[in-house]
C-alpha positions in Angstrom: 37.4 44.7 14.5 40.8 43.2 14.4 43.3 42.7 11.6 42.1 39.3 10.5 45.0 37.5 12.2 42.9 36.5 15.2 41.2 33.0 15.1 43.5 31.9 12.3 42.7 34.7 9.9 39.0 34.7 10.6 37.5 38.2 10.9 34.4 36.8 12.6 33.2 33.4 13.7 31.2 31.4 11.1 27.5 32.4 11.4 24.6 30.1 11.5 23.0 29.4 8.1 19.9 31.5 8.6 19.0 34.6 6.6 19.3 36.9 9.6 22.6 35.4 10.8 24.1 35.7 7.3 23.0 39.3 6.9 24.4 40.3 10.3 27.7 38.6 9.5 27.8 40.4 6.1 27.1 43.7 7.7 30.2 43.3 9.8 32.6 42.0 7.1 31.3 43.3 3.8 28.6 46.0 4.4 29.0 47.1 0.7 27.3 43.8 -0.3 24.1 44.2 1.9 22.0 45.5 -1.0 23.1 42.6 -3.1 22.2 40.0 -0.5 18.8 41.6 0.2 17.9 41.8 -3.5 18.8 38.1 -4.0 16.9 37.1 -0.9 13.8 38.9 -2.2 14.2 37.2 -5.5 14.5 33.8 -3.8 11.4 34.4 -1.7 9.5 35.5 -4.8 10.5 32.4 -6.7 9.7 30.1 -3.7 6.3 31.6 -3.5 5.6 31.5 -7.2 6.7 27.8 -7.6 5.6 26.7 -4.1 9.0 25.2 -3.3 11.8 25.9 -0.8 14.5 25.3 -3.4 15.2 28.9 -4.1 15.6 29.7 -0.4 18.0 26.8 0.1 19.9 27.9 -2.9 20.1 31.5 -1.6 21.3 30.3 1.8 23.9 28.0 0.2 25.3 30.8 -2.0 25.5 33.4 0.8 26.9 31.0 3.4 29.8 30.4 0.9 30.1 34.2 0.2 30.2 34.9 4.0 32.8 32.1 4.4 35.1 33.7 1.8 34.6 37.2 3.2 35.1 36.3 6.8 38.4 34.4 6.2 41.2 36.8 5.3 43.2 34.2 3.4 40.3 33.1 1.2 39.3 36.7 0.6 42.8 37.6 -0.4 43.1 34.6 -2.8 39.8 35.6 -4.5 40.9 39.2 -4.9 44.2 38.2 -6.4 42.5 35.8 -8.8 40.0 38.4 -9.8 42.8 40.9 -10.3 44.6 38.4 -12.6 41.4 37.9 -14.6 41.0 41.7 -15.1 44.6 41.9 -16.4 43.9 39.5 -19.3 40.8 39.0 -21.5 42.5 36.3 -23.5 41.0 33.0 -22.4 43.9 31.1 -24.1 46.4 32.9 -21.7 47.7 30.5 -19.1 47.3 33.3 -16.5 43.5 33.4 -17.3 43.2 29.6 -16.8 45.3 29.8 -13.5 43.1 32.5 -12.2 39.9 30.6 -13.0 41.3 27.5 -11.3 42.1 29.5 -8.2 38.6 31.0 -8.1 37.2 27.5 -8.4 39.5 26.3 -5.6 38.4 29.2 -3.3 34.7 28.4 -4.0 35.3 24.7 -3.4 37.1 25.4 -0.1 34.3 27.7 1.1 31.7 25.2 0.1 33.4 22.4 2.0 33.8 24.6 5.1 30.1 25.4 5.3 28.7 22.0 4.3 30.0 20.2 7.3 
């Protein structure tokens, strides 16, 4: 795998929005999150079966498409790490650094959501 500078900072191409494609992508870019994705997928399938609706599966796909988008793009991933680091440095919600970090996390999430929704 490269340094993340190829394809405009993308570690891998954007995968299709299917459970298998998202899992394979995550295995390449963030293998430490595979147990998390599988657990949440199993929970989504159980809820879908219990309530006879595809809503939980659509929700799972949306969440993990955004997560893969952040993880696969070096710039977004770095921004999220920096914001999370800033949050861990302060527990005071009145601290302007806390608010700035939360705003940055929201901006990263919004950018990832726009990227995968189109």
